[in-house]
C-alpha positions in Angstrom: -2.4 27.9 -17.7 -3.3 31.2 -19.9 -4.4 32.4 -22.8 -1.1 33.2 -24.0 -0.1 29.0 -23.2 2.6 30.1 -21.3 2.5 27.1 -19.0 4.0 27.6 -15.4 5.8 24.8 -13.8 6.8 25.8 -10.0 8.4 23.1 -8.5 10.5 22.5 -5.1 12.7 19.2 -5.4 13.2 18.5 -1.2 16.6 16.4 -1.3 14.9 13.3 0.4 13.1 13.2 -3.3 16.2 12.4 -5.5 18.1 10.5 -2.8 18.9 7.0 -3.5 18.2 3.5 -2.2 14.4 4.3 -2.3 12.6 2.2 -5.0 9.5 1.9 -6.6 7.9 -1.0 -8.4 5.8 0.1 -11.4 3.2 -2.2 -12.1 1.6 -2.5 -15.6 -1.4 -0.1 -14.4 1.3 2.8 -14.0 3.7 2.0 -16.6 0.3 2.4 -18.5 -0.1 5.7 -17.2 3.4 7.0 -17.9 3.0 5.5 -21.7 0.0 7.7 -22.2 3.1 10.8 -21.7 5.3 9.2 -24.0 7.7 7.3 -21.3 8.2 3.6 -22.0 10.4 2.6 -18.8 11.1 -1.0 -21.2 12.7 1.2 -24.0 16.7 1.1 -24.2 17.6 4.3 -23.1 16.2 3.8 -19.9 18.1 0.4 -19.5 20.7 2.7 -17.3 17.4 3.4 -14.2 15.1 0.6 -14.4 14.7 -2.6 -14.0 12.5 -5.5 -15.1 11.7 -7.7 -12.6 12.1 -11.2 -12.9 10.1 -12.6 -10.4 11.0 -12.4 -6.5 12.8 -14.6 -3.9 11.6 -15.6 -0.4 14.1 -16.4 2.0 12.3 -18.7 4.7 14.4 -21.8 5.7 15.7 -22.2 2.3 15.5 -19.7 -0.2 12.7 -19.7 -2.8 12.4 -18.2 -6.5 9.2 -17.6 -8.0 7.6 -16.1 -10.7 4.4 -14.4 -11.1 3.3 -11.4 -8.6 5.4 -8.5 -9.8 6.9 -10.0 -12.2 7.4 -8.2 -15.9 7.1 -5.0 -13.3 10.0 -2.4 -13.6 11.9 -1.3 -10.4 13.5 2.5 -10.7 14.6 4.8 -7.8 12.4 6.7 -6.9 15.0 9.9 -7.0 15.6 8.8 -10.7 12.1 8.7 -11.9 11.8 12.1 -10.4 14.3 13.2 -12.4 12.9 11.5 -15.3 9.7 13.4 -15.0 11.4 16.8 -14.3 13.3 16.7 -17.3 10.8 15.6 -19.7 8.8 18.2 -18.5 11.2 20.6 -19.0 11.2 19.9 -22.2 8.2 20.6 -23.3 6.9 24.0 -25.1 6.1 26.9 -23.0 7.1 25.3 -19.8 9.3 26.5 -17.1 10.6 24.4 -13.9 11.5 26.2 -11.1 13.8 24.6 -8.5 13.8 25.4 -4.8 10.5 27.0 -4.7 8.3 26.8 -1.3 4.9 27.1 -1.2 4.5 30.0 0.9 0.5 30.2 0.7 -2.5 30.2 -2.1 -5.5 33.0 -1.8 -8.0 30.6 -3.3 -11.0 33.5 -3.8 -7.7 35.7 -6.2 -6.4 32.5 -7.6 -3.4 33.4 -6.5 0.0 31.2 -5.3 3.1 32.4 -3.0 6.4 30.9 -3.5 9.4 31.5 -1.2 12.6 31.0 -2.9 15.2 29.3 -1.2 18.7 30.2 -0.3 17.2 33.9 -0.6 15.7 34.7 3.1 12.2 37.1 2.7 12.3 36.7 -1.1 9.1 35.8 -2.1 7.0 35.3 -5.9 3.3 35.3 -5.9 1.8 34.2 -9.5 -2.3 34.2 -10.7 -2.9 30.8 -11.5 -5.8 29.8 -13.8 -4.6 26.0 -12.7 -2.8 24.9 -9.4 -2.2 21.5 -9.4 -1.2 19.9 -5.7 1.0 17.1 -6.1 2.6 18.1 -2.9 2.8 15.1 -1.0 1.1 13.8 2.0 1.6 17.2 4.2 -0.1 19.0 1.1 0.4 22.9 1.9 -2.6 23.0 -1.1 -4.8 20.4 0.6 -4.1 22.3 3.8 -5.5 25.9 1.7 -8.5 24.2 0.5 -9.5 22.7 3.6 -9.0 26.1 5.1 -10.4 28.4 2.6 -13.4 26.1 0.7 -16.6 25.3 1.8 -17.3 21.5 2.6 -13.9 20.7 2.1 -12.8 18.0 4.0 -10.0 15.7 4.6 -9.6 12.7 7.1 -6.1 11.6 7.6 -5.3 7.9 9.0 -2.1 7.6 10.6 -0.1 4.6 9.6 0.3 1.4 11.9 3.5 0.6 10.7 6.8 2.0 10.4 9.9 1.3 8.2 13.6 2.0 7.9 15.7 1.4 4.9 19.0 -0.5 5.1 21.9 -2.2 2.6 22.2 -5.7 2.8 25.5 -5.9 0.9 25.5 -7.7 -2.2 23.4 -10.4 -4.1 25.8 -12.5 -5.1 26.5 -13.0 -1.6 23.4 -13.9 0.1 23.0 -17.6 0.9 22.1 -20.2 -2.3 22.5 -17.6 -4.4 22.3 -18.9 -7.8 23.5 -16.9 -11.4 21.2 -19.1 -13.2 18.3 -17.8 -11.5 19.3 -14.2 -12.5 18.9 -12.9 -8.4 20.0 -9.7 -9.3 16.6 -8.9 -10.9 14.5 -10.5 -8.7 12.6 -9.0 -5.4 13.8 -10.7 -2.2 11.3 -11.1 0.8 11.8 -11.6 4.5 8.9 -11.9 6.6 7.6 -13.3 9.9 3.4 -12.2 9.1 2.7 -13.4 12.6 4.4 -11.0 14.4 3.7 -8.1 11.7 7.9 -8.3 10.4 9.3 -7.9 7.0 12.3 -6.9 5.2 11.1 -6.0 1.3 13.8 -5.5 -1.2 13.0 -4.8 -4.8 15.7 -5.2 -7.4 18.0 -2.1 -8.1 20.8 -1.8 -10.8 24.0 -3.6 -10.3 23.9 -5.7 -7.4 23.9 -4.4 -4.1 20.5 -5.3 -2.0 18.8 -1.7 -0.5 16.0 -3.0 1.7 13.1 -1.7 3.5 12.5 -3.3 7.3 8.8 -2.9 8.1 7.6 -2.9 11.6 4.5 -2.3 14.0 4.1 1.1 15.1 3.6 0.2 18.6 4.1 -3.2 20.8 6.8 -5.7 21.4 7.9 -6.0 17.9 8.4 -2.1 17.1 11.6 -0.1 16.2 10.7 1.1 19.8 11.1 -2.6 21.3 14.7 -3.0 19.1 16.4 -1.2 22.1 19.7 0.7 21.7 22.5 -1.1 21.8 24.0 -3.6 19.6 23.2 -6.5 21.3 19.5 -5.8 21.6 19.3 -5.0 18.2 20.7 -8.5 17.4 18.8 -10.6 19.7 15.6 -8.4 18.0 16.6 -8.9 14.3 17.5 -12.9 15.4 14.0 -13.2 16.7 11.7 -11.2 14.5 13.6 -13.0 11.4 15.7 -15.6 12.4 17.3 -16.9 9.2 18.3 -13.1 8.2 22.0 -13.9 10.0 22.5 -16.7 8.4 21.3 -15.1 5.1 23.3 -12.3 4.6 26.6 -13.7 6.5 28.1 -12.7 10.2 29.7 -9.7 8.9 26.7 -7.9 6.9 24.4 -8.6 9.6 26.7 -6.5 11.6 26.3 -3.7 9.4 23.0 -3.9 9.5 23.1 -3.7 13.2 25.0 -0.5 12.7 22.8 1.0 10.4 19.7 0.5 12.9 21.3 1.8 15.4 22.6 5.0 13.3 20.2 7.4 14.4 17.8 7.1 11.5 14.5 8.0 12.6 11.5 5.3 11.3 9.3 6.8 9.0 5.9 6.2 8.8 2.8 6.6 6.5 -0.6 8.5 6.2 -3.6 7.4 4.6 -5.2 10.4 3.2 -9.3 10.5 2.1 -10.4 13.6 0.5 -13.8 14.2 0.3 -13.2 15.9 -3.3 -10.0 15.8 -5.8 -10.6 19.4 -7.3 -12.4 22.6 -6.0 -12.6 25.6 -7.9 -9.2 26.0 -10.3 -7.1 23.8 -8.0 -6.8 20.3 -8.1 -4.7 17.3 -6.2 -3.0 14.2 -7.1 -0.8 11.5 -5.4 -0.4 12.2 -2.0 -1.9 15.5 -1.9 -5.2 13.5 -3.0 -4.8 9.7 -1.9 -2.0 9.1 0.3 -1.8 5.3 1.4 0.4 2.5 3.2 3.4 1.3 1.0 1.7 -2.3 1.7 0.0 -3.0 -1.6 2.5 -1.0 -3.4 -0.3 1.3 -5.2 1.2 4.6 -4.2 3.4 5.9 -7.0 0.8 3.7 -9.5 -2.0 5.0 -8.3 -0.6 8.5 -8.3 0.6 7.9 -11.7 -2.8 6.9 -12.9 -4.7 10.0 -11.2 -2.6 12.2 -13.6 -3.2 10.6 -16.0 -6.9 11.2 -15.6 -6.4 14.8 -14.8 -4.4 15.2 -18.4 -7.4 13.6 -20.3 -10.1 15.8 -18.8 -7.6 18.8 -19.3 -7.1 17.5 -23.4 -2.9 17.8 -22.8 -2.6 15.5 -25.5 -3.5 18.1 -27.9 -2.6 21.7 -27.4 -5.1 23.1 -30.2 -7.4 21.5 -28.2 -6.3 22.2 -24.8 -8.7 23.5 -22.1 -9.4 27.2 -22.0 -9.2 29.1 -18.9 -12.9 29.9 -18.5 -13.5 26.2 -18.7 -11.0 24.8 -16.2 -13.6 24.4 -13.4 -15.5 22.1 -15.0 -13.0 20.0 -16.3 -12.0 19.3 -12.7 -15.4 18.4 -11.5 -15.2 16.1 -14.1 -11.9 14.9 -13.0 -12.9 14.6 -9.2 -16.7 12.6 -10.3 -14.3 10.3 -12.3 -11.5 9.8 -10.3 -12.8 10.2 -6.7 -14.2 6.3 -5.9 -10.9 4.9 -7.1 -9.2 7.3 -4.8 -10.8 6.1 -1.8 -10.9 2.5 -3.1 -7.3 2.1 -3.1 -7.3 4.0 -0.2 -9.1 1.2 1.9 -7.5 -1.5 0.4 -4.4 -0.3 1.4 -5.7 0.8 4.8 -7.1 -2.9 5.5 -4.2 -4.6 3.5 -3.3 -8.1 5.1 -4.5 -7.5 8.4 -3.9 -4.7 11.0 -3.3 -7.2 14.1 -2.1 -11.2 14.5 -5.4 -12.4 14.0 -6.3 -10.1 10.9 -3.1 -11.4 9.2 -4.3 -15.4 10.3 -7.8 -14.5 9.2 -6.4 -12.8 5.8 -4.4 -15.7 4.9 -7.3 -17.9 5.8 -9.6 -15.9 3.7 -7.1 -15.8 0.6 -6.6 -19.9 0.5 -10.3 -20.2 1.1 -10.7 -18.0 -2.0 -8.3 -20.0 -3.6 -9.3 -23.2 -3.5 -13.0 -22.0 -4.1 -11.3 -20.4 -7.7 -9.6 -24.2 -8.5 -14.2 -25.4 -7.8 -14.6 -22.8 -10.3 -17.0 -21.0 -8.3 -14.8 -18.2 -7.5 -12.0 -15.8 -9.7 -8.7 -15.9 -8.3 -8.3 -13.3 -5.6 -8.4 -10.2 -7.0 -5.8 -8.5 -4.6 -3.8 -10.1 -7.2 -5.3 -7.8 -10.4 -4.2 -5.0 -8.3 -1.4 -3.9 -10.7 -3.6 -4.6 -13.7 -4.4 -1.8 -15.5 -8.0 -3.0 -16.8 -10.0 -3.2 -13.6 -10.5 -0.1 -11.7 -9.7 0.3 -8.0 -13.4 0.0 -7.1 -14.3 -2.9 -9.3 -11.2 -4.6 -6.9 -13.0 -2.9 -4.1 -16.0 -4.2 -4.8 -15.2 -8.0 -5.5 -13.2 -8.2 -3.0 -16.1 -7.4 -0.6 -18.2 -10.1 -2.4 -14.6 -12.5 -2.1 -14.3 -12.2 1.8 -18.1 -12.5 1.7 -17.9 -15.9 0.0 -14.7 -17.2 1.8 -16.1 -16.7 5.2 -19.1 -18.4 4.2 -17.3 -21.6 3.3 -15.5 -21.3 6.4 -18.7 -21.3 8.3 -20.4 -24.0 6.4 -16.7 -26.0 7.0 -16.8 -25.1 10.4 -20.3 -25.9 11.5 -20.7 -29.3 11.3 -17.2 -29.4 13.1 -18.9 -27.0 15.9 -21.7 -29.5 16.7 -19.5 -32.0 16.3 -17.4 -31.0 19.2 -20.9 -29.4 20.9 -22.4 -33.3 20.9 -19.2 -34.4 22.5 -19.4 -32.0 25.3 -23.1 -32.9 26.0 -22.3 -36.7 26.1 -21.8 -36.8 30.2 -24.6 -34.0 30.9 -26.8 -36.0 28.2 -26.5 -39.4 30.2 -26.8 -38.1 33.5 -29.9 -36.4 32.4 -31.1 -40.0 30.6 -30.0 -41.6 34.0 -31.8 -39.0 36.2 -35.3 -39.2 34.0 -35.4 -42.9 34.1 -35.4 -42.9 38.0 -37.8 -40.1 37.5 -39.7 -42.1 35.5 -39.4 -45.5 38.2 -40.7 -43.4 41.1 -43.4 -42.0 39.2 -44.3 -46.2 38.2 -43.6 -47.3 41.6 -46.0 -44.2 43.0 -48.8 -44.7 40.7 -48.3 -48.7 41.2 -48.5 -48.0 45.0 -51.6 -45.4 44.5 -53.6 -48.3 42.1 -53.1 -51.0 45.2 -54.5 -48.1 48.1 -57.4 -47.6 45.4 -58.3 -51.1 44.6 -58.2 -52.2 48.5 
């Protein structure tokens, strides 16, 4: 950004970003952020790339079709979303998009960024900047430059304890229990084994094909490493982890899933990133560069879009005449960081803790959730606050604070319910010792009485 309003947007688009078969789910929070940029994914013009989610199908002993969570949200291929945003950026006045420019380095003191050109060995381009926005992912080069060159700026990276691979499950109409009247094509499908931390997650996509992410613990008996490297071992693993999958997709498709898992695709994992600030000087961080998180709660792309919307408001991007001047950029970025940092940390904590990181943690989470729901039925608590993550009217920091209160209330209820039972068990366990003690006390009292009687007789004689 400069005084002549020539806004240069240099973008490197990795091939993986434009690959299909990986869908993002946009909740009202993310959709509102897109709407602030003039993009309405409910509009008919996006019908060929965006699917309005009709609900969910949980594949247990019998498929269960549900409404509620995720309903009216949007499922969109991440490649389609990336291309849509790039096309909209390129259509803006005074904006140039440069493809295949890879970040080479940042000179923070002199506000100069250097790019190398893909396909042109040894060719570099340097550009002075008034504003540099790092939207370059979890391994952000802009964030690394800030860590190396900005005193006081720190970033904490937490390795995710889950990994995932993507697989194709064939045609949704071939799934066991398919009912055309229930609109399965526009529903998210789930196979889960909470006890083992295993899940197969399938957001809807255009058409009838089903793409899924198989999520497993990083280590242990239910990890990709433990799956083995033969068709027999992978088949046995899947039948233990997701007992109904083979029956639900059919033998032929199940065999194809096994072959996909053996194809050499390396498991992917996420990281959680906590930054001490979201902006320093003339540099700002957004998306995974600023607050990467686990995909468990589905807030990655939604929080990223919301962060960009906050930054745009502070820069007054909606009104070109009122756009922040170059000399005012550092102050605007300080305000942006102050406004957004607390929410960024809150959603990362929620995502990192999510629904329990161990089998015991997942059981405790389920118990806490059930207690919160019961308190809600009694009018003593609001509905579980995690169900409101996608809503745009509650900041992540408020959700995190309310969740802490709900956890404390649930544990208080559990303690109150468990205390009488514990006392009963204790009393039952002490019944025999108490009888023995009472008998011994009675014998001792009798002996004392006999001794006292003998003493009295000898004294009288």
